[in-house]
Residue, then its C-alpha position, 0 to 999 in steps of 0.5 A: m536502506p538496503t545494505t546488500r545486492t540481494e536486499w536491493v533486488y528484494e526491495q526493487l521486486k517488492e516495490a514493483m509488485m506493490a505498484g502493479k508493475l509486476p502484477p498478480g500472476e506474472r511469471l518471474v524469469v530470473d535471467q530476465l529480471a537479472k538483466d533488467l536490474g543490472t545484476s547477476s542471477i544469484p541475488v535475484r534467486e535469493a530475493i525471490r526465495r525471500l518473497e516466496a517465504e513472505g507470501w509475495v511469490e508462488n513457486t509451482p512445479f513445471v511452471g516456476a515462480r510467479v507473483a502470488p495471486v490476490r485472494v479476495e477473502e484474505f484481502s477482505e479480512l485485512f481491510t476489515i481489520r484496518l477499518a476497525l483499527e485505523p480510525i482509532l489511531a487517527r482519533t488518538a493522533v489528534r491529542g499530541v499533534t503540533d503545527e510542525d506535524i501538520g506542515r509535514l502532512e501538508q507537504l505529502v499532500d502537495g507531493m501527491d498533487e504533483a504525482i497526479e499532474q505527472n500521472d504517476a500513480a506509483e508515486f502517488s500510492r507511495l506518498n499516500y502510504e507515507f501520509h497515513r503512516s505519518l498520521y498514525e505515528l502521531s498516536p501515543w498508542k504505539e502497540l496499535f500503530r505496530i499492529v496496523m502497519g503490519v496489517w497494512e504491509r500484508c495488503a500493500r498490493s492494494r496500492w495498484v488500484f490507483i493505477h487502474n482507477p486514477a479517479s480515486m486519487h482525486t477523491s483521496q486528495q479531498e479526503h486528505r485535506a479534510m483530515i488535515q483540517a480536522l487536525r488543525n481544529r483538534d477535532e477527534d470526532a471528525l478525524e475518526r469519522l473521516t478516516r472511517l469513511q475513507k477506509e469504507r470507500s477504499m475497501s468497497g472500491y478495491m474489493s469491487f475491482v478485484q472481484e471484477m478481475a477475478h472473472q477475467s484472470d486466474a491471478i485473482k482467487t475468490 
C-alpha cells in the first residue's frame, strides 16, 4: 500500500495509464492532475518524475510531459519473451497445486464475470493480471516467476486492449475456465498448451491493434 502522498499519486497515475484512462500521447498537466486527485502540485510533479525514470512518461522541450507512446517493436519483444516463459510457469504450477489454490482462482474468474456484466474493462484487466500472477506463483520456479512478472510489468499498458476490444474478455474467460479444469485434472501438458494458445492469441490481437492505431496517431511508434 502507498505510504506517502507522492506514492499514492504515483499509483493512481500508473494505474490510469495501464487502464487506458491516460492513453499514450496524453499530455500530463500538473495543475489539472493535482485538482483531479485532490492534492497539491508537488506530489504530482514528483510522481511524474518517477514515471519518467521508469519509461511511462516522456518529457519533451516546449511540449511538456506526456504519457510515453507505445513502441511496437518493444512490445513485440516483450510479448515474445512472455510467450516463451509463461507456459513453463503454468506447467510447473500444476505440481504443487491444492484444491484451495484452485478455489482462489475460481473466485477471480467469477470476479471477472461480474466485471463483464458491469462493463468494467479496467477491473477485468486488473483481475486478469491477478489470475495469471496467482497461477504462476504456484510454480516452485521462483526465479522464473520473478523474471516473468518483471516482463509483464514492462508491458502492463497492454491492459487497455480490453477497453478497445471488449469481446476479447469473453474469449479470455473461456480460456481461464479451461486452465482451471486442467489444474483440477493435474494435467501439465494441457495447461502448458492452453497458456501458450492464450498468449499467442493475446499477442496477435494486441499487436494488430497497436499497428492499426499507429496509422492514426503519433502515440504509437513502429
